[in-house]
LUMKEVEX-958131 format. One line per field, with one value per residue (C-alpha): residue in three letters; x, y negated, z. Coordinates in nm, 4 decimals. Layout:
// LUMKEVEX-958131
type = [ALA/...]
x = [X/...]
y = [Y/...]
z = [Z/...]
END
This chain:
// LUMKEVEX-958131
type = [MET/GLN/ILE/PRO/GLY/HIS/ILE/ASP/PRO/VAL/THR/THR/GLY/THR/VAL/PRO/LEU/ARG/GLY/GLY/ASN/ARG/VAL/ASP/LEU/VAL/GLY/LEU/THR/ARG/GLU/GLY/ILE/ARG/SER/ALA/LEU/GLU/GLU/ALA/GLY/LEU/ASP/ALA/LYS/ALA/ALA/LYS/LEU/ARG/SER/LYS/GLN/ILE/TRP/HIS/TRP/ILE/TYR/HIS/ARG/GLY/VAL/THR/GLU/PHE/ASP/ALA/MET/THR/ASP/ILE/ALA/LYS/ALA/MET/ARG/PRO/TRP/LEU/THR/GLU/ARG/PHE/ILE/VAL/GLY/ARG/PRO/THR/VAL/VAL/THR/ALA/GLN/VAL/SER/THR/ASP/GLY/THR/ARG/LYS/TRP/LEU/LEU/ALA/ALA/ALA/ASP/GLY/GLN/GLU/TYR/GLU/MET/VAL/PHE/ILE/PRO/ASP/ALA/ASP/ARG/GLY/THR/LEU/CYS/VAL/SER/SER/GLN/VAL/GLY/CYS/THR/LEU/ASN/CYS/ARG/PHE/CYS/HIS/THR/GLY/THR/MET/ARG/LEU/VAL/ARG/ASN/LEU/SER/ALA/GLY/GLU/ILE/VAL/GLY/GLN/VAL/LEU/LEU/ALA/ARG/ASP/ALA/LEU/GLY/GLU/TRP/PRO/LYS/GLY/THR/MET/ALA/SER/SER/ALA/ASP/ILE/ASP/ASP/GLU/ASP/ASP/ASP/ALA/GLY/HIS/TYR/THR/ALA/ASP/GLY/ARG/MET/LEU/THR/ASN/ILE/VAL/MET/MET/GLY/MET/GLY/GLU/PRO/LEU/TYR/ASN/PHE/ASP/GLU/VAL/LYS/GLY/ALA/LEU/LYS/ILE/VAL/MET/ASP/GLY/ASP/GLY/LEU/ALA/LEU/SER/LYS/ARG/ARG/ILE/THR/LEU/SER/THR/SER/GLY/VAL/VAL/PRO/MET/MET/ALA/ARG/ALA/GLY/GLU/GLU/ILE/GLY/VAL/ASN/LEU/ALA/VAL/SER/LEU/HIS/ALA/VAL/ASN/LYS/GLU/ILE/ARG/ASP/GLU/ILE/VAL/PRO/LEU/ASN/ARG/LYS/TYR/GLY/ILE/GLU/GLU/LEU/LEU/ALA/ALA/CYS/ALA/ALA/TYR/PRO/GLY/ALA/ASN/ASN/ALA/ARG/ARG/ILE/THR/PHE/GLU/TYR/VAL/MET/LEU/LYS/ASP/LYS/ASN/ASP/SER/ASP/ALA/ASP/ALA/ARG/GLU/LEU/VAL/ARG/LEU/ILE/LYS/GLN/TYR/LYS/LEU/PRO/ALA/LYS/VAL/ASN/LEU/ILE/PRO/PHE/ASN/PRO/TRP/PRO/GLY/ALA/ILE/TYR/GLU/CYS/SER/SER/PRO/GLU/ARG/VAL/ARG/ALA/PHE/SER/ASN/ILE/ILE/PHE/GLU/SER/GLY/ILE/SER/ALA/PRO/ILE/ARG/THR/PRO/ARG/GLY/ARG/ASP/ILE/MET/ALA/ALA/CYS/GLY/GLN/LEU/LYS/SER/ALA/ALA/THR/LYS/PRO/SER/ARG/ALA/GLU/LEU/ASP/ARG/ILE/ALA/GLU/GLU/LYS/GLN/ALA/ALA/LEU/GLY]
x = [-0.0513/-0.2583/-0.3095/-0.6648/-0.8310/-0.9014/-0.6092/-0.6019/-0.5358/-0.3700/0.0106/0.1195/0.4805/0.7063/0.9981/1.2948/1.4277/1.7495/1.7693/2.1233/2.3700/2.0981/2.0764/1.7107/1.5892/1.3290/1.4147/1.7089/1.6530/1.6212/1.9917/2.0771/1.8802/2.0522/2.3980/2.3102/2.2483/2.5640/2.7551/2.5942/2.7355/2.4814/2.6123/2.5164/2.2366/2.0606/2.0874/1.9209/1.6277/1.5734/1.5916/1.3000/1.1055/1.1857/1.0825/0.7744/0.7204/0.7874/0.6136/0.3350/0.2486/0.3251/0.5425/0.7522/0.8719/1.0860/0.8753/0.5730/0.7637/0.6134/0.7915/1.1552/1.2698/1.1981/1.5704/1.6573/1.4374/1.6297/1.9482/1.7609/1.6003/1.9573/2.1033/1.8114/1.5040/1.1651/1.1457/0.8618/0.8804/0.7902/0.4789/0.4726/0.1157/-0.1783/-0.4493/-0.7896/-0.9646/-1.3351/-1.3094/-1.1623/-0.8110/-0.5449/-0.1730/0.0889/0.3934/0.6940/1.0491/1.3160/1.5705/1.7848/1.4843/1.4287/1.0545/0.8474/0.4652/0.2949/-0.0998/-0.3571/-0.6567/-0.9737/-1.2132/-1.5047/-1.2998/-0.9499/-0.7156/-0.4011/-0.1027/0.1027/0.4546/0.7628/1.1187/1.3237/1.3127/1.2331/1.3004/1.5498/1.3392/1.1317/0.8524/0.6562/0.3185/0.4492/0.4808/0.7615/0.9221/0.9706/1.1795/1.5377/1.6378/1.7823/1.8489/1.7177/1.5184/1.6456/1.4704/1.3733/1.2371/1.0341/0.8817/0.8456/0.5614/0.3826/0.4354/0.3084/0.0091/-0.0987/-0.0443/-0.2823/-0.5308/-0.5402/-0.5074/-0.2379/-0.3446/-0.4625/-0.3812/-0.1686/-0.1162/0.0200/0.3608/0.5784/0.5966/0.2042/0.2302/0.2386/0.4596/0.2291/-0.0665/0.0581/-0.2259/-0.3880/-0.3395/-0.1622/-0.2717/-0.6139/-0.8014/-0.9746/-1.1492/-0.8358/-0.8056/-0.4663/-0.4614/-0.2348/0.0677/0.2002/0.5780/0.3957/0.4842/0.7835/1.0752/1.1712/1.1805/1.4044/1.6830/1.7020/1.6499/1.8530/1.6764/1.3405/1.4056/1.4884/1.1934/0.9386/1.1009/1.0066/0.6580/0.6015/0.7611/0.5173/0.5800/0.5597/0.3514/0.2864/0.1602/0.1162/0.3304/0.0061/-0.0825/0.1987/0.2825/0.5926/0.5674/0.8714/0.8966/1.1117/1.4651/1.5095/1.8330/1.6703/1.3128/1.4519/1.5993/1.2638/1.0890/1.3271/1.4594/1.1501/0.8377/0.5812/0.3449/0.4879/0.3325/0.4966/0.4344/0.3942/0.1887/0.2514/0.3088/0.5466/0.8948/0.8401/0.5622/0.7088/1.0220/0.8600/0.6539/0.8703/1.2415/1.3988/1.2426/1.5619/1.7747/1.5489/1.2706/0.9548/1.0414/1.3230/1.1066/0.7951/1.0502/1.1590/0.7772/0.7447/1.0446/0.9136/0.9420/0.6101/0.4082/0.0945/-0.2766/-0.3237/-0.0461/-0.0986/0.1390/-0.0462/0.0341/-0.0281/-0.1420/-0.2103/-0.4682/-0.3319/-0.5598/-0.4515/-0.1257/-0.1745/-0.5571/-0.6501/-0.8146/-0.5082/-0.2975/-0.5253/-0.5181/-0.1266/-0.1473/-0.3364/-0.1099/0.1792/0.0244/-0.0334/0.2854/0.4669/0.2304/0.1797/-0.0575/-0.1457/-0.4265/-0.4077/-0.5178/-0.6235/-0.5430/-0.7248/-0.4441/-0.4221/-0.3649/-0.0899/0.0510/0.2535/0.1673/0.1715/-0.0863/-0.4596/-0.6766/-0.8541/-1.2185/-1.4417/-1.5868/-1.2406/-1.1070/-1.4273/-1.3679/-1.0191/-1.1084/-1.3888/-1.1316/-0.8836/-1.1733/-1.3249/-0.9636/-1.0172/-0.8049/-0.9087/-0.8803/-1.0359/-1.0582/-0.9162/-1.1197/-0.9250/-0.8757/-0.7663/-0.7037/-0.8279/-0.5195/-0.2685/-0.2603/-0.3821/-0.1537/0.1136/0.0636/0.3035/0.5936/0.7769/0.9769/1.3252/1.6412/1.8817/2.1278/2.5092/2.7884/2.9181/2.5401/2.5073/2.7985/2.7044/2.3682/2.5428/2.7467/2.4802/2.2662/2.5810/2.6205/2.2472/2.3032/2.5978]
y = [2.2032/2.2478/1.9439/1.8744/1.9583/2.2432/2.4417/2.5399/2.8893/2.8648/2.8207/2.7630/2.7022/2.9592/2.9106/2.7097/2.4555/2.6388/3.0056/3.1304/3.0934/3.0178/2.6604/2.5061/2.3477/2.1115/1.7527/1.7958/1.5902/1.7756/1.6922/1.8372/2.1591/2.1904/2.1423/2.3903/2.6637/2.5959/2.5950/2.9567/3.0562/2.9768/2.8404/2.4682/2.5371/2.7978/2.5785/2.3027/2.5329/2.6706/2.3661/2.2338/2.5827/2.5458/2.2056/2.2464/2.5330/2.3727/2.0181/2.1098/2.4547/2.4816/2.7921/2.9059/3.2290/3.2863/3.6081/3.3836/3.1875/3.3775/3.2185/3.2868/3.6241/3.9247/3.9968/3.6315/3.6304/3.8607/3.6452/3.3333/3.4617/3.5912/3.2393/2.9935/2.9097/2.6697/2.5868/2.4611/2.3203/2.5604/2.4967/2.4790/2.3692/2.2365/2.0576/1.9310/1.6392/1.5975/1.3360/1.5915/1.4201/1.6999/1.7169/1.9197/1.9582/2.0897/2.2075/2.1949/2.4824/2.3234/2.3261/1.9674/1.8541/1.5706/1.5166/1.4495/1.3450/1.3948/1.1604/1.2463/0.9666/0.9987/0.8267/0.9164/1.1391/0.9706/1.1709/1.0102/1.0986/1.1061/0.9743/1.0447/1.2651/0.9824/0.6446/0.3685/0.0847/0.1127/-0.0826/-0.1087/-0.0027/0.2997/0.6450/0.7401/0.4371/0.6048/0.8921/0.8457/0.9025/1.2313/1.2183/1.1219/1.3575/1.4718/1.4181/1.7793/1.7551/1.4342/1.5580/1.9041/1.7489/1.6582/2.0034/2.1468/1.9571/2.0687/2.4149/2.3500/2.1982/2.4220/2.1958/2.2673/2.1613/2.4334/2.3756/2.0770/1.7438/1.4202/1.4048/1.1074/1.0148/0.9707/0.6899/0.3427/0.1495/-0.1725/0.0724/0.4109/0.4822/0.5584/0.9175/0.9649/1.1790/1.1232/1.2581/1.5172/1.6857/1.7266/1.5663/1.4320/1.0879/0.8705/0.8491/0.6117/0.6344/0.5194/0.8521/0.8760/0.7009/0.3451/0.4295/0.1583/0.3007/0.6226/0.4251/0.6997/0.9886/0.8113/0.6744/1.0415/1.1950/0.9111/0.9349/1.2976/1.2536/0.9713/1.1805/1.2140/1.5830/1.6751/1.5617/1.2666/1.0274/0.6390/0.4184/0.2102/0.5070/0.5003/0.2547/0.2281/0.0463/-0.1203/-0.2849/-0.5599/-0.4262/-0.7521/-0.6552/-0.3419/-0.4926/-0.6455/-0.2975/-0.1237/-0.3146/-0.3028/0.0631/0.2097/-0.0222/0.1057/-0.0812/-0.2794/-0.2775/-0.4876/-0.3907/-0.7698/-0.7458/-1.0764/-1.4520/-1.6104/-1.5252/-1.4482/-1.1780/-1.0131/-0.9840/-0.7979/-0.5839/-0.5209/-0.5750/-0.5691/-0.9236/-1.0312/-0.9584/-1.0476/-1.3246/-1.3954/-1.6587/-1.4447/-1.1476/-1.3558/-1.4895/-1.1467/-1.0610/-1.3604/-1.2492/-0.8850/-0.7627/-0.6961/-0.8447/-1.0298/-1.0637/-0.7009/-0.5667/-0.7381/-0.6887/-0.5283/-0.6948/-0.4401/-0.5919/-0.3863/-0.5453/-0.5748/-0.7338/-1.0284/-1.0320/-1.1251/-1.1173/-1.4935/-1.7236/-1.9097/-1.6154/-1.5652/-1.9131/-1.9154/-1.5965/-1.7612/-2.0614/-1.8270/-1.6341/-1.9676/-2.1407/-1.8585/-1.8380/-1.4520/-1.2523/-1.0470/-0.8694/-0.7857/-0.4272/-0.5027/-0.1651/-0.1301/0.0054/0.3578/0.4972/0.7100/0.8361/0.5865/0.3025/-0.0390/-0.1955/-0.2017/-0.2157/-0.5421/-0.5416/-0.4828/-0.8036/-0.9786/-0.7675/-0.8844/-1.2559/-1.2347/-1.0684/-1.3282/-1.6005/-1.4695/-1.3517/-1.7287/-1.8359/-1.6207/-1.3426/-0.9853/-0.8610/-0.5059/-0.3546/0.0068/0.2892/0.4908/0.8438/1.1491/1.0003/1.3314/1.5328/1.2125/1.1653/0.8237/0.5259/0.4870/0.8182/1.0394/1.2020/1.5578/1.7179/1.6280/1.6850/1.4233/1.3659/1.4297/1.1377/1.2542/1.2377/0.8777/0.7681/0.9063/0.7448/0.4025/0.4156/0.4713/0.1895/-0.0304/0.0644/-0.0035/-0.3535/-0.4145]
z = [3.8217/3.5412/3.3130/3.2829/2.9218/2.7290/2.5791/2.2468/2.2004/1.8836/1.8832/1.5362/1.5502/1.7343/1.5319/1.6369/1.4203/1.4325/1.3457/1.4933/1.2253/0.9688/0.8373/0.8674/0.5402/0.7062/0.7235/0.4494/0.1176/-0.2214/-0.2715/0.0683/-0.0237/-0.3395/-0.1733/0.0977/-0.1446/-0.3330/-0.0207/0.0475/-0.2742/-0.5496/-0.8637/-0.9670/-1.2332/-0.9993/-0.6949/-0.8778/-0.9911/-0.6407/-0.4516/-0.6531/-0.6009/-0.2153/-0.1851/-0.3463/-0.1091/0.2009/0.1661/-0.0964/0.0266/0.4081/0.3488/0.6260/0.4707/0.1772/0.0877/0.0133/-0.2419/-0.5393/-0.8145/-0.6721/-0.7828/-0.5039/-0.5323/-0.4275/-0.1160/0.1385/0.0398/0.1134/0.4508/0.5662/0.5249/0.5787/0.7867/0.7247/1.0769/1.3000/1.6445/1.9406/2.0718/2.4699/2.5224/2.2859/2.4510/2.3137/2.4760/2.5140/2.2610/1.9747/2.0343/2.0363/2.2132/2.1497/2.4013/2.1731/2.2317/2.0269/1.9634/2.2547/2.4878/2.5007/2.4619/2.3319/2.2240/1.9408/1.9245/1.6751/1.6964/1.4642/1.3704/1.1173/0.8114/0.8933/1.0939/1.2484/1.3825/1.6090/1.5860/1.8384/1.7204/2.0598/2.3714/2.6307/2.5538/2.6387/2.6686/3.0064/2.9286/3.2283/3.1303/2.9260/3.0887/2.8457/2.9880/3.3178/3.1602/3.0331/2.7121/2.6123/2.2621/1.9210/1.7146/1.3665/1.0665/1.0544/1.4119/1.3206/0.9766/1.1475/1.3579/1.0462/0.9093/1.2254/1.2508/0.9059/1.0055/1.3294/1.1053/0.8212/0.5401/0.3231/-0.0186/-0.2903/-0.6538/-0.7698/-0.6586/-0.8452/-0.9213/-0.8239/-1.1856/-1.1954/-0.9190/-0.9857/-0.7165/-0.7210/-0.6255/-0.4581/-0.3452/-0.6713/-0.7686/-0.4398/-0.1255/-0.0179/0.2542/0.0097/0.2846/0.5095/0.8391/0.8620/0.6457/0.8099/1.0385/1.3180/1.4544/1.8038/2.0034/2.2297/2.1626/1.9677/1.6143/1.5089/1.7628/1.5496/1.2209/0.9876/1.1223/1.1209/0.7563/0.6292/0.7645/0.6181/0.2937/0.2822/0.4131/0.1476/-0.1558/-0.4271/-0.4823/-0.1375/0.1422/-0.0825/0.2159/0.0646/0.2897/0.3006/0.5348/0.7652/1.0459/1.2307/1.5703/1.7374/2.0736/1.8821/1.7672/1.5590/1.4160/1.2477/1.1444/0.7763/0.7029/0.7815/0.5670/0.2926/0.3182/0.4348/0.3496/0.5480/0.7671/1.0650/1.4192/1.6911/2.0766/2.1796/2.4987/2.6152/2.5008/2.7373/2.8370/3.2261/3.1556/2.8585/3.0378/3.2994/3.0682/2.7577/2.9032/2.5286/2.5260/2.7379/2.4334/2.1677/2.2688/2.1438/1.9029/1.7601/1.7117/1.5826/1.3258/1.2152/1.1925/0.9242/0.7338/0.6879/0.3581/0.2082/0.4578/0.3326/0.3887/0.2431/0.4531/0.7763/1.0740/1.3680/1.7032/1.9933/2.3061/2.6452/2.8430/3.2063/3.4737/3.5985/3.4161/3.0585/2.9990/3.0623/2.7984/2.8177/2.6897/2.4042/2.2768/2.3143/2.0938/1.8351/1.8683/1.7897/1.5239/1.3448/1.4161/1.2235/0.9462/1.0410/0.8173/1.1372/1.3173/1.6962/1.8364/2.1952/2.4017/2.7255/2.9758/3.0146/3.3616/3.4657/3.7953/3.9761/3.7400/3.8913/3.6643/3.6371/3.3235/3.2526/3.2788/2.9682/2.9831/3.0201/2.7317/2.5072/2.6095/2.5170/2.1734/2.0991/2.1527/1.8911/1.6556/1.6868/1.5456/1.2292/1.3276/1.3598/1.7293/1.7527/2.0912/2.0542/2.2185/2.4429/2.3333/2.5122/2.8164/3.0156/2.8513/2.9124/2.5276/2.5137/2.4243/2.6913/2.8383/2.6784/2.8806/2.8910/3.1559/2.9596/3.1410/3.2046/2.9148/2.9588/2.9715/2.6282/2.4976/2.6646/2.5095/2.1758/2.1821/2.3109/2.0004/1.7599/1.8949/1.8771/1.5285/1.4278/1.5820/1.3714]
END
């Protein structure tokens, strides 16, 4: 059955991430590209030069064909084409909501599907990026949580979503951009990526999956996105959302350094155990202590608590007052995003009334804590918060064992 919503006729990415025996360069570090070139037969000096040029064309210009890399010798381009690709995910469907929100259903080279969403606003454009095919956390308000976890996405598949979005929005930069040497670490927005007439200004790791259960690949992708010589998106414009994988939160702050959002959704053990089952492993107190210790958190870079509003479940005045108490107890530089529940087929919850959501917000605001109410976007194409899902297939036993081993290793 056709999903409601306008179908965008432009499908911009039809090249699989892996091109047969050719190596996909998307997602590799500069050193990774250089090593790949050396392994293919270039000498060290040539590989170093070509890797710098290719990096520029991939991440600064958005080029996918070696023939378009005009500062590489013509004789070299067929050699590169025979051995490498600059891939994109395959677009299965591309939908546009009545409010301008776009959703893409993407397919990897192995046929597994995942979704990404672009949300345009007057002063920004936010890309919601997936980190896994499916999810292992089973949060009961979330449509993705009804899927099995199939597998992690690679760094190339994660950063490929950003490249594809910029393809579709037609906004690869012209001319030059500031290099990493021009960027002050203390003020990395200055001379860095700005909207500059472009639509994509912010990234949120809030799509399908739990980013901190795919830490290394998410880190690798975001390092590429933040690199000043490439996509050059400031860490202040990137937010990573977690349901509370406490052992990985400090590493995320230290090694990635982007803004942190936490899917809280309840203020007591009983309700959060139901809504976010991970709470049974890492309770609210442990989670909030990890938030208080998150590197770089301050009043200028507040932690965002995501709180989905569920009728008669977590939306009372008493819940709002307890949320305020917890934030103040842990001295957290925080704001609260109140998210009206977005329905999906089979959901067991209802959204709180607009009046109840406003009353909840007012209590938090009156305590001196920001509590904006998020306007639902893309509901008509199932692109709103908590609605993402794909028809991914069940993983094999070997794949499940591999994922379990990676999770155990991440938890130490």
